[in-house]
MISE-258097 format. One record per atom (N, C-alpha, C, O): x, y, z. Coordinates in steps of 0.2 Angstrom, whole numbers, plus 5000, padded with zeros to 4 digits. Layout:
# residues N
XYZ...
END
This chain:
# residues 317
490339885116490039945115490539995119490739985124490740055115491240095118490840145123490240155123491240165128490940215133490840285130491240305127490240315131490140375129490640425132490940415137490740485128491240525130491140555137491640565141490540575138490340605145490540555150490740575155490340495150490540445155491240435155491540425161491640435150492340435150492640495154493040485158492340555153492540605157492440605164492840615169491840575166491740565173492140515176492340515182492240455172492640405175493340425176493640405181493640465172494240495173494340535180494840545182493740555182493740605188493640565194493540595200493540495194493440465200493940475205494540475204493740495211494240535216494640485220494440425220495140505223495440475229495040485235494440495235495440495240495140505247494740575247495040625244494240575250493840635251493940665258493840625263494140725259494340755265493840815266493640855262493640825273493240875275493540925280493840895284493540985278493941035283493541095283493141115279493741135288493441205289493741255284494341245282493341305282493641355278493241415280492741415282493641475279493341535281493441595276493941585272493041645276493141705272492941765276492641755281493241815274493141875278492441905278492241915272492141925283491541955283491642025286492142045288491042065286491142135288491442145295491842195296491242105300491442115307491842055310492042055315491841995306492141935308492141885303491841905297492341825304492341775299491741745297491241735301491641735290491141685288491441615288492041605286491041565289491341495290490941445286490341455284491241395284490941345280491341285280491841275284491241235275491541165275491741155268491341165263492441135267492741125261492741045260493041015265492441015255492440945254492940935248492740955242493540915249494040915244494240845242494240795247494440835236494540765233495340765232495540805228495640725236496340715236496640695229496340645226497240715227497540685222497440705215497740675210497040765214496940785207496740855208496440885213496840895202496540965201495840945200495640895196495340985202494640975201494241035201494441085203493641025198493241085198492941095205492941045209492741155207492541175214491941215213491841255209491441185217490741215217490641255224490841225229490441315224490241355230489441355230489141375225489141325235488441315236488141375240488441395245487641405237487341465240486641445243486241425239486541445249485941425252485341465251485341525249484741435252484141465251483941515257484341525261483341535257483141595262483041565269483041505270483041615273482941595280483541575284484141575281483541545290484041525294484341455291484341405295484441445285484741385282485441375283485841425281485641325285486341315287486741275281486441265276487341265282487841245276487641175274487741155268487241135278487041065276486341075272486141025269485941125273485341135270484741125275484241105273484941135281484441125286484341185290484641235289483741195294483641255297483241245304482941185305483241295308482941295314482141295314481741285318481941305307481241305306480941235305480341225302481341185306481141115305481341085299481141025297481741115294482041085288482641045290483141065292482640975288483140935290483340885284483540825286483240905278483340865273484040855271484240805267484540895273485240885272485440885265485840855263485040925261485140925254485840945251486140915247486140995255486741025252487340975254487740965250487240945260487740895262487740835257488240815255487140815255487040755251487340775244487640735241487240835242487440855235488240855235488540835231488540885241489240895241489540825241490040805238489240775245489540705245489540675239489940635237488940685235488840655229489340685224489640645220489440745223489840775219490540755220490940745215490740745226491440725228491540655225492140635223491040615224491140545221491340555213491440505210491140615211491340625204491940665203492040695198492340675208492940715208492840785208493240825206492240815211492140885211492140905218491740885223492540955220492640985227492041035228491741055223491941045234491341095235491441135242491841105246491241195242491141235248490441245250490041275245490241235256489541245258489641295264490041285268489141335265489241395270488741405274488141395273488841435280488341465284488341545283488841575282487741565282487641635280487841685285487841665291488041745283488241795288487741805294487141805292487941815300487541825306487141755308486841765313487341695305486941635307487541585309488041575306487341545314487741485316488441505317488641545320488941465313489641475314489841545311490441565312489441575307489541645304489241695308489141755305489041685314488641735318489041795319488741845320489741785320490141845322490241885316490641945317490041875310490241915304489841975304490142025301489241985307488842045307488542045314488441995317488242105316487942105322487242075322486942045327486842085316486142065316486142025309486142055304486041955309485941915303485241935299485241915294484841965303484141985299484242045295483842055290484742095297484742155294485242155288485842175288484942115283485342105277484942125271484342125271485342125265485042145259485342095254485842055255485042095248485342055242486042075241486442025240486242135241486942155239487442135245487942125243487142125251487642105256487842035255488342015256487341995253487441925251487941915245488341875244487841965240488341965234489041975237489441945234489042025241489742045244490041985247490641965246489641945251489941885254490141835249490641795250489741825244489841775239490541795235490941745234490641855234491341875231491941855236492441835234491741865242492241845247492441775248492941755248491841735247491941665247492241635241492641595241492141665235492541645229493241665229493641615228493441715232494141735233494441685238495041655237494141665243494441625248494441545246494941515247493941525242493941465239494541455234494841405234494641505230495141505225495841495228496241465226495941535233496541545237496641475240497241455240496141445243496241375246496341315242496741275243496041315236496041265232496441265226496641215222496641325224497041345218496641345211496841345206495941335212495441335206495541405203495541455206495541405196495541465192494941505192494841565192494341465193493741495193493241445198493441385199492741465200492241425204491541425201491341475199491241365201490541355199490141385205490241365211489641415204489141435209488541395208488141395203488341365213487741325214487241355219487341355225486741385216486241425220485641385221485241375216485341375227484741345228484241395230484341425235483641395227483141435229483341515229483541535224483341545235483541615235484341615233484541665230484741565234485441565232485541565225486041595223485041545221485041555214485041635212485441655207484641665215484541745214485241775216485441815212485541755221486141785224486641765219487141805217486641705216487141685211487141735205487641755202486441745202486341785197486641855198486941885194486441885204486641955205487341955206487642005205487741905208488441905209488741905202489241945201488541875198488841875191488741945188489141965184488141965189487942035186488442085188488542135185488742075194489242125197489942115195490342145197490042065191490742045188490841975189490841945195490941935184491041865185491641835182491641775180492241865182492841845179493041785183493441745180492941775189493141715193492641665194492741615198492141665190491541615190491541575184491541605178491541505185491541465179490841455175490841455169490341455179489641455177489241445183489441445189488541435181488041435186487641375186487441345180487441345192486941295192486341325197486441335203485841335194485241365197484741315199484441285194484641295205484241245207483641265211483641305216483041255208482441275211482441355212482241375217482641385207482741455207482141495203481941475198481841535207481241575204481441615198482041635197480941615193481141655187480741715187480741755182480441735192480041795193480241835199480541805203480041895200480241935206479941905212479441865211480241905217480041875224479341895226479041845228479141955224478441965226477941925223477441905226478041915216477541865213477641795215477041765216478241775217478241705219477941695226477541645227478041745230477741745237477041745237476641705241476741785232476041785232475741715230475241695232476041685225475841625223475841575228475441535229476441575232476541525237475941535243475641485245475741595244475241605249474541585246474141565250474441605240473741585237473641515236473141485236474241475235474141405234473941365240473741305240474041395246473841355252473141385254473041445256472641335254471941355256471941385263471441425264472341365267472341395274472441465275472341495280472741495270472941565270472341615268472441675267471741585266471241625262471141695266471041745263471041695273470841755276471441805276471341865278472041785275472641825276472741855269473141905269472441835264472741855257472641925255473141955253472141965257472042035256472642075259472942115256472742065265473242095269473942075266474442115265474042015265474641995262474842025255475442045254474342025251474442055244474642125245475042155241474342165249474442235250475142245253475542295251475342205258476042205260476542195255477042225255476442145251476942125246476942185241477542195238476342215239476442265234476742325236477142355233476742335243477042395246477842385246478142425244478042325248478742305248479042305241479542335240478642285236478842285230478942355227479342365222478642395229478642465227479242505231479342565230479642465235480142495239480042535245480442565248479442515248479142555254479042505259478842445258479242525266479042475271478342475273477942525272478142425277477442415279477442415287477942405290476942435290476842435297476642365299476042355299477142325301476942255303476442255309476142205309476442305313475942295319475242295317474842285321475142315311474442325309474242255305473642255302474642215304474542155301474342095305474442095311473942045303473741985307474341955309474941955306474341925315474941895318475441845313476041855313475141805309475541765305475941805300476541795298475641865298475941905293476441955297476941975294476341965303476842005307477441965307478041995307477441905308478041865309478341855302479041855302478041855297478341855290478641915288479241915286478341975289478542035287478842075293478642135294479242045297479542085303479942145300480242145295479942195304480242255302481042245301481242275296481342205304482042195303482242155297482842155295481742125294481842085288481542125281481642095276481242175282480942215277481442245272481342245266482042255274482542285270482742225265482942235259482842165267482942105263482442095258482542085252481742095260481242095255481242145250481142125244481342205252481342255247481942245242481842255236482442235244483042225240482942165235483142175229482642115237482542055233481942065228481942035222481442095231480842105226480942155221480542155216481442195221481642235216481942205210482042245205482142145210482542115205482142055201481842015204482242055195481942005191482441965188482841975184482441895191482941855189483041835181483541825179482441835178482441825171482841885167483241865162482841945169483241995166483941985168484341995163484141965174484841955175485141895171485641905168484741845171485041785167485141795160485541775156484641845157484641855150485341895148485441895142485741915152486341955151486941915151487441945150486841855153487441815155487741785148487441775143488441775149488841735144489241685147489741665144488941655152489341595155488841535154488241535153489141475155488741415155488241415161488441435167487641395160487141395165486741335164486541315159486641305170486141245171485541265175485641285181484941245173484341255177484041185179483941145175484041175186483841115188483141125192483141165197482641095190481941105193481541045194481441005189481341025200480940975201480240985199479941045201479840945196479140955194478640945200478140965199478940925206478440915211478640975217478440965223478941025215479141075219478541115221478241145216478341125227477841165229477941245230477541285232478641255230478841325231479041365225478941425224479341335220479541365214479341315208479341255209479041345203478641305198479141295192479641325191478841245188479141225182479141285177479641305173478641325178478541385174479141435175479341475171479341445182479941485183480541455180480841505177480641395180481241365176481241385169481741405165480641375166480541385159480641465157480841475152480441505162480541575161481241595160481441635156481641565165482341575165482641545158483041575155482441485156482641455150482541505144482941515139481941525144481741575138482141635138482341665133482341665144482741725144483441705142483841755140483741645143484341625141484341555137484441505140484141555131484041495127484641445127484541385127485241475128485841425128485941385135486341345135485541405140485541365146485341295145484841285141485541255149485341185150484841175155484941195161484241155153483641145158483541075159483441035154483641055165483440985168482840985172482841015178482340955170481740945174481740875177481840825173481540875183481540805187480840785189480540825193480540735186479840725186479640715193479040735195480040685198479740665204480040705210479940685216480540755208480840795213480440855216480140885212480640865222480240925225480840985227481340975224480641025231481041085232481741065235482241095234481741015239482340985242482740935238483140905241482440925232482740875227482740805230483140765228482140795234482040725236481440705232481040745229481440635231480840605227480240605231480240595237479640625228479040625231478540565228478440575222478340515232477940465229477240475230476840445226477040505236476340505238476040575235476440615232475440575236475040635233474940685239474940665245474840745237474640795242475240835245475840815245475140885249475640935252475940895258476540905259475640855262475840825267476440775265476940775268476340735260476840685258477440725255478040705256477340785252477840815249478340845255478940845255478040875260478340915265478640865270479140875274478440795270478740745274479440735272479840715277479640745266480340735264480840795267481440785267480540845269480940905271481240885278481740925280481040835281481240825288481640755289481640735294481840725283482140665283482740665280482840655274483340675284484040675280484240605278484740605274483840555280484040485277483840475270484040425267483340515268483140505261483640525256483940585257483840485251484340505246484040565242483440575241484440595238484240645233483940605227484040545226483440635224483140605218483640585213484140605212483440535209483840505204484040555199483740605197484740555197485040595192485140665194485440705190485040685200485240755202485940765202486240805198486340725206487040725206487340715199487840755197487140665196487440645190487340695184487840715180486740725184486640785179487040845181487340865176487140865187487540915189488340905187488640945184488540845189489240825188489340825180489940845178488940795177489040795169489040865166489440875162488640905169488640975166489341015168489641045163489541005174490241035176490741005172491241035169490740935171491240905167491340925160491840925157490740935157490640965150490941035149491141055144490941075155491141145154490841185149491141235147490241165148489841205142489441265145489141305141
END
């Protein structure tokens, strides 16, 4: 039996040695820092990974207890298919702490500005004519907004666990889906509606858990992201787009992925039956079993995640 064309393409890209090195891009007041995983001995596609919300680092972990190392595992897996990658620390955080004075005082447009800086730095370092953007969760919205502002240096998008609705709608669903939040919902809904209308809320009048969520220093970020409908952004694209969605994701739904697909019928939609928000397989039932995968870096990514993304990039469609 002859080898399928897609497998031939991937086989041809089997890499030589994989090297890891630091990479930097200019930020407003200092350098943005990241890691380049480069495959020696060949020209290669290059992926820029845009992380999700909160203090998420270049490996996909955070000080809030997330230790799944999803981005590191993705980078290492893609390297085995001859695909280079850059994964980053966001402005104001970790090794990019010196890029701005306050990592909380950011907006969606700030992250778009940084993404363009990373695209330029990645192309200069690797010689790539264009860069693939892989956005996870909030990173998917950043990828979409980046292309909306000009995408000549972007090969295409891989949107992983990316919401298909404005952030306010997604946040309401997340809060309503947790029975422990019942007493907070009226205040939460009012706060979200106010922020979605472009106005700030008085956090001091909110219950303590909501005070922490809607801190004054992060409200500019909420307002900027709640104003954007990702389905409208994706509907304007003329680039190759892949949508990757786990069916056991408790934060972003299959309906979100289908809304994105409906807005751009040419996009490739990959639904992963057992994968969750961290792209890890979930075998048990309930929220506890799902969230247990968030803190285990030794768990591999769900089957076909890396292969599906590598195949999409190799096809260049």
